[in-house]
N, C-alpha and C positions, 0 to 999 in steps of 0.2 A: 773770078776767084772761086776757090773751093775751101770747105772747112771740114776737118776731121774732128769730131767731137760734138755732141748734141746737148751738153749740159749748160751750166751757168756761164762758164767761160766762153763757150761757143756762141751764146746769145750776145755776150758783150762784144766779141769780135765781129759778129754779123752786123750789129747795130753801128759800130764804128766804121766798118767798111762801107756800109750803105750810105752813111753820112758823108763819106769821102768820095762818093760817086761810083763805087765799085758795083759790078753785077755779080750777084751770088749765083753761080751756076749749079753747084751741087754740094751735098753734105754726105759724109760717110760716118757710120756709127758702129756700134758693137755687132749689130746684125741688121738684116734688111728692115725688120719691123722698127727697130730703133732709128735707123737712118730715115725711114719714111716719115715717122713721127717728127724727127728733128727737122727734116726738110720743110715740113708744113709749118712748124713753129718758128723757124728762122726765115721763112720766106724764100727758100731756095727753089730753083727750077726742077731739080731732080734729086732723088735719093740714089746713092751708090753703095754697092756691097759686092765683093769685098773692097777694102780701101784701095787696093791696087787698081781697081776699075776707074776710080776717080783720078788717081795719079797719072794713069796712062791714057786717059780719055782724049787728050789733045784739046780739051775745051777750056782749060784754065791756064792762066799765066802766073798766078800766085796761089799758094796753098798755106792755109793757117792750120797748124796742129794745136788743138785746144784741149790740153789735158786738165783734169780737175785739180790743178795745183797752181798756186801763186808763189813764186820763189824769187829770192834776191836778198841783198843786204839791207833788211828793213830796220836799220838802226842808225845809220849815218850816211851822209853823202859820200860817194866813192871818191877817194883821194883825200878825205879829211882825216888828218892824223894830228894828235896832240898828246902831250904827256899827261898821264893819269896817275895820281897817287892813289893809295889804297882806299881812302875815304871817298874820293871823287868817283872811283870806279864803282864802288858799292852804290853810291847815289845814282849814278847814270844807269846802272843795270836795273836798279829798283824802278826807275822811271820808265825804262824800256819795257819791263814786265807789266807795269800798270797800263801802259798805252797799248800793248799787244793784246791784252785779254779781251777787250771788246771786239777787236779785229778778228781774233780767233773764234769768238762766239758767233759773230756774224757769218764768217766763212763756214764754220761747222754746220750751221743751220741750213746751208746751201750745198753741202757735200763737197766743199772745197778745202784742200789742205794748204796751210801756210808753211812754206819751207824757208827758214832763215839761213842765209849763206855766210859762213865764215870766209873772210877775205885775207889776203896776205898782208904782212906788216907795212908794206909800202902804200896800201890802199885804205887801210883803217887801223886805228890803234885800239879798237874796242873788242871785237871778237875775231880772233885769228885761227883758232883751232877747234876741232870737234869737242875736245874736253871743255874748253871755255864755253862753247855753245850749250852743251848739256848742263853745265853748272849754272848758266845765266838765264836760260829760257824756261818758260812754263812747260810742264810735262806735256801739255796738249799741243805744243808747238813742234812742228817737224823741222827737218834740216834739209838744205840743198847743198850737195857736195860737188866741188869743182876740182878736177885733177890738177889744174894749173896751180891753184892755191894750196892744195894738199901737198904737192911736190915741194913747195917752198917751206911750209910751216910744220908738216908732220914728219917725225922721224920714221914713221911707217904708215904710208897711206892705206895699206891693207888693214892695219890695226885700227886706223881711224874709222874705216867702214864697219869693222867688227864692233867697235864701240857704239857707233851710231845705230846700227841694227835696224829695228823696225821704225825708227824715227826718220828714216830717209824718205823724203818725198820726191826728190829729183836728183839726178846725177848728170853733171856736165863734164864732157871729156874734150880734151884738145891736147896738142903736143906741149911739151915743157917750154917751147918757145911761143906758145899760143897759136901754133899752126895746126896742121892736120895731125890727129893721133896716129901713132905707129912709126913715125920717122925719128923718134927720140929715144931717150934712155929709160923712160918710165916702164916699170914692170907691170904691164897690163894683164899678164897671165895671172899673177898673184892677186891683183886688184879685182879682176873679173871673178875669180874663185870666191873671194869674200862677198862680192855683190850677190852672187848666186846663193851663198849660204845665208845671207841676210833676207832672202826671199823677196828681193826687190824685183818687181816686174814692170816698172815704168820705163820710159824711154832713156836712152843714152844720147844726150843732146850735144852735138859738136858746137861748142861756143868759141867762135873765133871772130876776128874783126878785120876791117879793111882800113888802111890809112887814108882812103878816099873820103871817109867821113871824119872831118876834122875834130868834131866834138868828142866822139867816141875814141878816136885814135889818141887824142891828148889825154883823156881820162885813163885809158888803159895802156898808155905808152907804147903804142903800135907805130913804129917808125918805118922800117922797111916792110914791103909786102911779105906776108907769110906764105904765099903761093903765087904761081904765075897768074892765076885767076881765082875768084871765089868758087867757081864751078869745079876747078881742079882740087881745091881744098876739100870741098864736100865729097867729091868722088873718091879721092885718095883716102880720106878719113873713113868713109863708109866701107871701102874695101878692107881697111885694117880692122875695123870693128867686127866685120863678118868672119874674121879668122878666130875670134875668141870663143 
């Protein structure tokens, strides 16, 4: 396997992979010096630079992309929905803020951003929109935006990006059917323009799922396959993103 990223998240992935019996062939970083230092720290066989050298080396079967961001719905189990009156919502959000602060402090000391992700109304009843997230979360907490959820909950996904601005830590993209981006009705041109204006320079992550994984398929309601194969989904999605 290979790892892109030499920081705190990279070390976690390297340790977990080694415990699972994987062989860490190479590490790629921001430049050769960074990759060399990272390879030594992570116990990899070789440093690679540029990243494409690792990807095309033919030496790896699995590639871990380790950005300095931890993202997800860090407030409730996916699929848990319940009716909240105004008092209960205030109480639950106050508890969320209290419990997030030590996590944010710990992550901040290690150069890691925490991005909390609003989910659509069918997957949570707590935080569905960017507006709710900005109102509910501590100022030092970032956001993870997912076009699938934005398409359901936001009257204007582009405006949601504009509102989130510098708080954006990660952007996940997929089709409105949770397949490959580009084959759906989502206005990616307007969305991409707002992402650029927000000075977001992180990855655009294609988050899709396969019905072959029963646990994830059930949680995300993925019944028919979203593509002929997962490779097709990735290839078609990347081709669409490269046109933006």
